[in-house]
Phi, psi and omega in degrees: 000130180252123172245138183222158183225109181257117186275149177216129173271149183229153163280159182280145175240140191287349174255017188210147167289160184294133172268112185285306183192163180242127175225157175240103197270142173274183188291338171252027176076027183289127168275116185246021171306125179058023173242168184249129175244135182269134184214173179233164176295146181079007180264142186283134178245120173244117175251141185225125179265118187248116181214165183285187179304135180198148173268094193280128170268317177201156174215146185198147173259139173244115192240122175280159177085191180258128182228155174229166175271343177166162171224128182251134180208125178204171175306320184288350180166154171226133189210155175239141179256115183255008188266077173286121174283116181240008181242029176232173183294329178239155174215146176234135181200174179226130175290129175274315180232153187283127175278172173305147182248146344287151179257132187263114172268134180238135173244128182249129180241120171255123189213167175065220176257075175084016184269140181225140172212165185222164175216146192226152172213150183246150175228134166269112182254104180279150177219159182293172179303150182292339182299138184257174177298159174248153174229133183232164181232089190302334180247025181053052178056033183288137167255131183223161167255114183246149174270114178246163193238166168111342180288132186294321184287342179202088192306330177229124184226154175268143182224152168275124191228131170280095188127206179203096190228171172223150178148192183276152174278130174302146007269017180301140176298155177119180181232156180281154164240161180114198182238130177286174174281330183214149186215140184237134179239139177284167174295159175266164174104155183220049178231114353294168180299140184168176182239128164279149167201172185246147177226124185247130174253130172276119180270325184190141178201108185235133174234126187248122171252175173291123184059023177209131176240133177245114186245126178287153170268123183298147183166193182288140181269092164096292185203161177240121357288172176306129181061014181059038184240147175239142171057034185220150172289149176228162181217178177208145179213073179300143182223158179229149178281168183230072184278343183238197191259005175207163178205140163229134177229141175239116187233126183226132181213158176236124178257130183246138171265123181239169178216139177218133182282336178179186181284176182311141013276026176262151175240155176288149174236154183281148176241320179190166175208161184214128174276141175213162184200168164205158176230141181204154177215151176206151175231157180259125177224121180055040175077012182232137173275141186283160172299121190303140171259167179111198183174184179182192178140206184194179180266236179233162186292138180249122186303140175288144183222346180223171178297331178296347172287347173292145171286134176229151183198151179278344181171193175290137173297139169267115183300152181293337173300333182253012186221056176274141178210000000 
């Protein structure tokens, strides 16, 4: 957290008591007027204008770049607060993207009988490398009928899989082996110090059986961060059970690359995102499932440029398997 105090001297006005100075204080009471402070994106910045007795008409902060008041993220919901208070003596905010350096913050005080004065401070705002995450398709976007284990009612069952895997059906213990349908790797490098991680949102997931449709409720996929991992590659191999003699599945997701310099008072910032999807179908004939048709994939990661590029969600996604009608 950076707290700063920017002093401004003023002349006496006959309609007002003397305004001695305006300051924006740092966590150690640092006066940063006309000085340069080094910070990173997602770091909490607190500015406080300190001045003597005055008949204040208005006061405001002018801050360059894209800023937010905060970002909240947990399995139960993710939201961004854009309501930064700029018309009071103090303001608290976070830079989302690095503006040009140095960037000048200005405090303007209107007081007395039409008197105006300003104070300024400079910031160098650092950001992680511009390189984005990479995406690969270990099975070349393969769709398979795989046998998974662990369901009490059916210890071994067949599933339609984007990828080619073996292992237990969640929430049964154990790990998968084989190849996922899609894999994501974060950028390398650690300047400035911080961690990349992924957040995946399910945008749509429809599974069609004979006379039955299972539709997922959009939301966060599983955990925040995705797979509860920081600074690590992640992958996905979505699968659907096969209780009837045919299946068609349409799946849509968005993977977000995030970066965070540290724990509070730091918040994560969006780096890039990528939409991906697959469509697949298979039928059962004489006890044998046909080779799935369809395919999927996505493009490349697109760099985040606005606050709307933050991932937001109302809660965990409800999988299509648990939401049939």
